[in-house]
N, C-alpha and C positions, 0 to 999 in steps of 0.2 A: 504494500500500500504506500503510494508516494504522497508526500506532504510538502506543502510550502509553508515555511515558518518565518515570520518577521520578528527579528530580535531587536528590541529597543534598548539602546545604550546611548545616553547623551554624549558620552565621550568614548571613542574607540581608538586607542585603549591605553590607559596609564600602565607604566611598567610594573606597578604593584598589583595589577589585576590579570596576570597571565592565566590564572585559573579560569577566567571567563573565556579566554581564547580557546582553551582546551575543551571547555564545555560545548562550544559550538562546533569546533573542527572534528570532534570525535563522534558527532551524530552520524548514523549510518547513511549510506548513499541514497536511501529512499527519501531522505529529507533534503530539500533544497532550502538553504538558509540565506536570508537577506538581512544584512546588518543595516539598521537605520540609526544614524547618529547625527549629532549636531556638528561635532568637530572631530578631526583626526589627530591622534598623537601616535608617534612611533609606527607609522604604517608599514615601514620596512620590516618590522619585527612581527607584525600581526596581519599578515596577508591572508585574505579570503577572496573567493571569486566575486561575490555580489555585495559590495559595500556602497551604501548610498549615504552621502554626507550633505547636510544642509549648507555648511559653511566652509568645508575643506579643512586644511591644516589649522591648528590652534593659533590664534593671533590676538592682538589687543582688541580688534574689532569684535571677535566672537565673545571675548570676555565682557566687553561693554554691552553687547546684545543680551548676554545672559543676565547681567545686572538690571537692565532695563525691562526685559520681558519675562524674567524668571523662567526661562526655557519654554514659554508658551509658544513661541515661534517654532521651536523644535517639535512640540507635540502636535501642532497643526501640520507640520511636515510629515510626521508619522501617520496621521490620519490620511493625508493626501497619498502617501506611498501605499498604504494598505488599500485604499480605494482603487489604485491602479493595479497592484499586484494580486489582490484578492487572496491573501493567505488563509489557509485553514486555521492557523494558530498565530496569535500575536503573543509573544513572550516578552513581558516587561521585566527587566532585570533591575531590582531594588524596589522596595515598597512605594516610595514617593513617585517613581517613574510610572508604576502601575496605576496609582490614583489619578495622576495627571492625564495619562492616556485614556483611562476610563471616562474622565470628565469630558475630554474633547470629543470622544466617540458619542457621548450622549448629547452634547451640545450641537454637534453636526452629524446627525445620523445619515447612514447610507444604506439603501436596500441591498447594495452589492456586498455589504459586510454583515448581513443578517445571520449568516451561519458561522462567522468567525468566532473561535473560542479564544478566551483570554487567560493566560497563565502568568502569574506573578511570582518571582522568587525573591525572598528576603535573604540578606547576607550578614547582618550584624548591627551596624550603626543605625540602620533604619528600624530595628526592633525596639531597642531600649533608649538610645540616646535621643533620637528625634522626638518621640512622644514626650520625653522628659523635659527637653528644653523648649518645646513648642506643643503644648497640650492640644492644640487644634488638630494635630495629626491623629489623635485618637478617634475623633468624630469622622475625619476623612477616611481613615482605614475602615471603619465600620461601614461607611457608604460603599467603599470599594468591595468589601467582603460580601455584601449583599448581591453583587452582580458577577464577581469574578468566578471563573469555572474551576480553577485549581490554584492553590498556594503551595509553593515548594519551600522547604526548609532543609538546612544542612544536616540537622540531627534532631533527636527527640527533645533536647533542652530548648532549642530554638522553637520547635513546633509547639511546645507548651506555652512559650512566651507569646507566640502569634495567636494561639487560641485565647489566651488571657486578654488580648487586645480586641477580641470580639469575633474572630473568624470561626465559623462552624467547623467542628472537628472533621466532618465528612468531606470538607474541601481542602484539608491539609494533607500533604504527603511529604514524607522524609525522602530526600534525594541527596545522597552524599556527592560532594564534589570529587571528581576523579583527577588522578595525576597520570602523566604519560610514563608508564613503567618501562616502555621500550627504550626510553632515553635515560632511565635511571638504573645504572648497573648496581647490583647488590654487592657491596664491598665491605664486609664486616670489619670494623676497625680493630686494630691491634696497636699496642704501644711498645716500642723498644725500650729496653732497660736504660734508665737515665734520661729519657726523653721527657720534656715538659708536657703536661696535659694541655692540649690546645682545645679551647672552648669557643664555639661559634654562636653568635646571636645575629639574626637577620630580620629586619622589618623596617618600615617607616618609623621614624621617631614620634610615636604617639603615646599618650599616657597609658592606654589600654595594653600596650605591649609589655609594660612592667620592667623595662630595661634597668631602671634604677634599683629595683629590688634584686634583680639578677646580679648587678654589679656589686651591691652590698654583700650578697651571699658569696660571690667570688672573692671579695676582699677578705672574708673570714677564711675561706678555703686556702687562700694564698699564704696564710700563716703556717699551714701544715704541708702543702704540696706546691711544687713548682708549676705554675700555670702561665699560659699565654692566651690572651683573649682577642678575638676579632669581632668587631661590630660592623656589619654590613647594613647600610641604610643611611638615611638622612632625614631632615625635616621636609615636610610637604608645605604647600602654601596655605597654612592654617595657623592661627595664633596659638592654639594649644600645642601644636606640633613644634612650633618655633620655641615656645617656652620649654618644652621637654628637651629639645636639643641643648638649650642653654643650661638646664639643670644637669644634664649628662656631662657637659663640658666642665661645669663647676665642680662636680663630684670628682672627675678624673684629675683635675688640677690639684685638689687637696688630698686625694687618696694615694697611699703607697702603691695601690694597684695600677695607677695611671700609667706608669712606665711600661706596663706589660700589656696595654690595650692598644690595638691598631684599629683606626677608623678608616674604612675604605670608601664611604659614600655608597650611592646606589650602584648595583651591578646588574647586568642582564642576567636572565635565568641561566644561560649557558656558563657565564663567568662565575656566578654564584655556586653552581654545582662543581665547577673546577676548583674553586676555593675550598668548598666543603670537604673535598677528598683529602685535604691536608690537615683536617681537624679530627679530634677524637670524640667530642661530646657536643650535642646541640642543646642549647638552653633557651626555653621559650616560657618566661614567667608571666604569662598574660594575667590581667586583672580587669575588673570592672572599674572604669574611671569615675571620678566624682561627678561628671556630667552625664553618667549613664552609658557612655560608649563602651562597647564590649566586642569580643570576637563574634558573638552571636552563635557561630558554629565552632570551627576549629581552624587555626591558621594553616593554609595549604602548604606553606614552607615547612611546617612541622611534619606533615604527612610525607612530603618529599624527602626530607632528611632521614626520617625513620625508615622509609623504603630503601634508601641508599646504604643502609647498614651502620648508621651512626646511632649509638645509644642516646636517648633523649631524657631530659629533665624538664618537666613543665608543671602546670598548676591545675588544680581541680576547678576549672573555669569553663563555663558554657559546655560545649560538646567535646572538649578535649578528652575527657575520660572515655569517650566512645572510640577514640583513636589510640590513646595510650592507656593500656590496662596496667595499673600500678603493680609493680613487682613481676609482671609477666612480659610486657613489651616496652617497658620504660618505667620511670619513677615520677611520682607526683607529690607536690606539696600544696598546702592551702594557699589561696590568694594572699599576697603581701607577707607571706611567712618567710622572712629572710633566713631564720634559723633552719626552717624546714627545707628550703632550697639548698642551703649549705650542707645539711645532713645528707640529702640525696646525692649531691655532687661528691661528697666525701665517700659515700658508699660505693659509687662507681669507681672512683679513683683508687680506693682501697682494695678492690677486687675486680680487676680487669678480666678475669677468667669468666665472669658472668656475662660479659658483653656478647659472646657468641650466641648463647641461647636466647638472650633478650632480643637481639637484633633479628635473629631468624624468626622468632615469634611475631615481631613487628612486621616483617616483610610478608609473611603468610597472611596476616590479618588485613594488610593493605591490599594485597592481591585479591583477596576475597571481597572486600567492601569498597575499595577506593580506586579501582582500575578504571582509567578514563575510557577505555574501549568498552568495557562492560556498562559503565554508567551512561555512555552515549546510547547504547541499546535500551537501557532502562528509561531514559528520557524520551526516546522515540515511542516506547510502549505507553508512557504516560500521555503523550500527545494523542495517541490513537484511542485511548480509553475515555477521554473526556467528551 
């Protein structure tokens, strides 16, 4: 059964959202996907056959347009493209995108789109943060939930959050994000005698990533073990992110750990994986930020690093425990628990012999639940059933 699906992304595609690229490109050949976006970023990295852009490459003009029209010009563009393409499914990525698309479709109805189904996927910030900082979104989501055909969530924790926002349970479906396992070789980490323990953290500098808690835990660990730390990432164009970068820099300037930390800035996915191969442990100490921002599901980078054979330490946050099973495929501490994170790191460093079993368990779990190829087929089946 062939399907035409219109995927709505205001921006295609920030480097921090490679997981969205995989979600589309691993759909089976029966699906013809059209990307509907307002602006293009990094088109050389995220090539697909049918990309329709309202404004083309990101520029000052597109940013000014967004401030003036709040993306309404883009959502009218989505309606126009759907009217011409007549897709069986409109897949809105992120909750606010879904509400705005739904609103435009109602304000400007088309008999050609009477049979089009609407799927909305939530990813994290749209679940907790947005309704907290702007309560109007709670009412807007309820309006959308009354009409949407299916709401997808990364895991059961996020699904419960979406249900609490007012979505009927029978319209919610858990759909794990997939990673490209064909490009992630399984290389169980080993450590040579006398070699420092090299720890990697990678993400945009945002409070929810918990980097400061991770660095404080590593500061404790560095009193007992020789460690080297790499931070891959940087601030994004957001005040909270810029503040987080400043706090990280201030911590490193006054901490004895600072001399053992290397900051690389953002890396492409390919360069990140190459960098990861030279590290022993991946640390992802995610938290719910004070403004409600959270992972929602689980960081895709965590899934990828675990799949590649790196033992991971993370937190009991959102859907991370569905990816990392404590003591079986990694180690978990409570959110903001610096001592707990340090204890997990020390446990791994004290007994590297456990890495082999732990990383093998992680790979098997990810192959079963987070394989992008399998998840592409699953998404196709979801489209067919609605």
